[in-house]
N, C-alpha and C positions, 0 to 999 in steps of 0.2 A: 582399119584397122576393124571396122564392121566385119569386111569382107574376110579377115585373116581369121575372126573369132570366131564365125561361122563352118570355114574349113579347117578348124580344129589346132591352128598353128598358134595360136594366139589365144591366152586364159581370160573370159569372159570378167572376171571378177577376183580379189584378191585371196578368196575363201577359196580357189582351185589354185592345182599345182601350178607351177609357173613351165610352160612348154621351152622345149631348146631354142625356140625363135625368141621367146621372151627373154631366157638369160642373155642370148645374142643382144638384141635388141636395146636391153634394158643398160647393162653391165656386164662384158664378158671378164674383166678384171676379178668383179665379185664373182662372177660363176666360178672361175678358176682355183679362189680363195675358196670357197664354198666345197665344194667337192675335194680339194685338197686335203681340207679339215677334217671331213670325213675320213679319208684313207688314214690320218695321222690317230685320228682317235681310233680307229681299226687297229692299226700295228701297237696300240697301248695296252688296249683291252680295258678290262673293268678294276676301276682302283677300290671300291668297294666290295669287302670280303666278311665273311663270319668271324668273330673273335675265333680265337682259337682256345678248344678244349671248351667251348662253349654250343650249345645246339642251335643253329641258326632259327632265326625267327623269318615264316615264310608269309609275304605281304601279298596281297591279290588286289589287283588296280583296275578299277572302272571310271570313265566319265561318258558325259553324252550319252547316255543310254536313251533317251527321248521317247518317255514311256513304252519302249519295249523292252520284253523279257530276255534276257542274255541267257542261254541253253549251258550246260554243262559248265558253270562257274568252277574255275578248281577250288580244292579245299585249301584252305591253309589257317595260319595264325590271327591274321587281320586281314580285313576286310575295307579299300576305302576306296568312296565315291567321289569324285572330283566335281559335282555339280552337271545342273542338264539334266534332271533326273525325267523332266516332263516339256511339254512344250508349251500349254496351254498356262504354266503357273497357279493352274489352281490348286485347294488344299484336297480336292477327292482325287485328284490325277497324283500329286505327290503322296497320299495317304496307299493309293497301290503299289507305287515303286516301294516305300517306304515297308508296307506287308511283303512284299517276295523280300527285300533283301535281308530283313528280319529273317526269315524263313532259312535264309543261307546257314550253314554248320560254323561259320567261323568264329573263333572266341571272343574277338572283337571285332565293333564295325563302327567306321568315323564316314561320317559325311558333310560335305559344306553343300553352299547354295550356290548354281550357276545362274546365269542372266535371266534366263527361262523360267527359273524357279520362282516366279514372282510372290508367291504366299510368304515367304521367308523377308521378303523387306515391305515394311508396312506402306512407306511411300511410293511403291510399286504393284500394291495389293491388288487385286480385282474388288471390283464394288461388290458384287455379289457375298463375297467371300468376307468381307468388311461386315456389311450390314445385316449376313446371318452368323454373325461370331463363328464362322467356320474354325476349325482347331485340325493339328495332324499329332497323330500321336507315334513319337519315335520308337515307339517300343524297345527300349535300351539301345538304338544306335547315338551314338555319340556324333551331335551335331557341332559343328564348333563354326562359330561366328565371330573372328577376332578374339580367339580363346586357343588358349593350351590345354591340353590335358597328358598327364604320364601312365601310361599302361602297364601292365606287369604280367610277364609272360614266364612258360613255364623255363625252368631252371635259373630265377629269379633273376631274369634279363629285364629290365624295363626301358621304354621308350619315350620321349619328350615329342610330341605332334601339336604342332601350333596350325592350324586352319583359319585362311579370308578367303571370302567369297570376291571381293572388287574386282571390276571387270573395265575395262579404258570402253566409252562411249562405241557401243555399237548397234543401238537400238533407240525407239520410241520410251517413253515413260513406264511402257509394260514391261521392260526389262529392268532386271533387277540389281542393286549396287553397283553401278553405272558411277563413270568418273571423267568430269573431261581431260583433255592434254595439257591444261594448265594446272590441273590438281594433282596432288601427291599422297595417295594414303597409304603408303609404303614406307615414308622416311621413318625408320628408327621404331618400326611396330611389332621387328617378327622378334622373340626373344634369340637370345645368345645362346643358351641350352635347346634349341631348336635342333632335333635331329632328324625329325619327316617334315616337310612343308607341305601343306596342301592348298594350293590354290586355283582356282577354274584358268584364269588365264596363265600362258605361258609367259616367259620372260623372252624379251628382245632378241632374236637372232640365235633360239634354242628350238629346237622342234615348234617354229610358231611359222611353216608355211613363209619363210622368207620374210622377216621384216613386220608379221602383224603384233607380236606380243609387246609387253609393257618394260620401255625402258627404265620407268623408276623403281620397279622391281628387278632387274636385272642389277641395277647399283645395288640395292638392300640385299638381294643375296650375295652379293661379293663382299660385303661386311660380316654376314652370318654364316655364308658356308653350311648349310644343312647337309647331312648325309644324304639326305633322299628327298627330291622336289618332284612329286607328282602334281598333276594338272591335265586339262584339256581344253575345252572349245573350240582350237583349230583342230577341225575333223582329220583334213590332209596331213597334219604334223604327227600322226601317230608315231610312238615310235620309242628306244632307249637312247640315253646319248651318256657316255662318261665326260664328267666334269672336272680338271684339273686345274682350275686357280691359277694358271701363270701364264709367265707372259706370252706363249703360244696363242692360248685364249684370248688374253685383252688386246694381242695384235690382230687377230679375226676378228674379233667384236668390233674393232674398231673401223678394218675395212669396211664390212658390212653396214654398219653405219655413216658411210659416206654418201650424200646423193648419187644418183644414178647419173651418168652423165653419159650414157649413149655408145652403140659401136663406135662411131667416128672419134669423140673424143678420150674416148678411154684407150685408143690406140696411139694418141698423139703424148711425146714426153711428157710428165708430169711426175707431181711428189707421191700420187698415189702409186706408182712403179715403186719408189724405194719402201712403202708403208710392205707391198708385196714381197720384196726381196728381203726384208725384216722378217718377217710372218714364215716364208720358208727359211730362213736361218733357225727362228725359235722352234719351229716343228721338226728340222732336222735334228736338234741339240735336246730336244723333249724326246724323241724316239730313242736315241742313243743312250741318253742319261736313264732314261727308262728300264732297258734291258741291259746294260753294259755297267751301272754304277749301283744300280737297286735290284737287279737281279729280277725285274720283272712286277716289283712289290713299290706300289705308288700310294699315295693319300690323296683322296678327292671324294667325289661326290657322283651322284647317277641323278638325273632326269629323265622322268617318263611322261610322255604324254599319252595318257590311257584312254582316250576319244573311242567308242566303239562303234559310232557311224563309219559307213565305207564313206569318206568325202560329203560331198554335198547330196548326194542320192535319197536321203530319207530312211534308207535301210541299214540296218545292222552289218557290220562287216564279218565276216564270214569266220575271221582268225580267234582264237581264243583270247579272253582277257591276259593282259601281261602281270607276270608273278616275279617279285627278284625276291633275294633271300641277303639279310643284311645279321 
């Protein structure tokens, strides 16, 4: 294993992208389903469109800036930062990021904490910040910590936004808002009228670098189905993914939740083969139904991993921040 990592044939940790050999040795069935699911989503397109006869709301999305200043942030109506503004979690570092965000021209700005933004979590706050009674001036940015806000936009449109910073345990006590695998901070916490959900962690199996996201969050958003769910944390998960809340998605998530059996056991006849066949059927039907029965129109959601880091390099990506219109 160590030699394969040194040769670049296997990833050294779960925060790196899986290599081709990782996929083959861990679970070729899951590799097949993962890539076919992306194809199905591409064929179905974006399910979220602006209401007819109303001006679209342009939303600019940031996450995991880690003390860096992003150049050329697109203008828009709403700017959202999904946490990990800094590395050291200090009030001084966070204030610098807040000052930069506040200088941007967007009408509304929303931010949540990430696990590195420890000043926001009293239990993880640095001793010097606590003893020095250090504070952060949010300068009009709406900081959401298990809280909702309704924002008004041009043309009389409004959006209900809920933000929560909770993150599956991934570090020591200096990491903020962590919970263990036995804890579930998401159960029935997201308001039913939430249109935009802002979290730091991804839900499991969606833009989470294959399995790093939270299964409890996934169960909660199946119940609430926000129109837009934006997050970060897993840098290599950056991207945009349409979500349709149907049998195809359910089948995909079921297969990706199965234990990884390895190359040999995956190729032996087993119940998972039947699950894959059902997934193929649901995917086929969903594409046909989408285009031939619904004419390309469909109700659904969009998920965005807005991480601005280039993987685990410690440097910003050269790509511009992701923007969506709803």
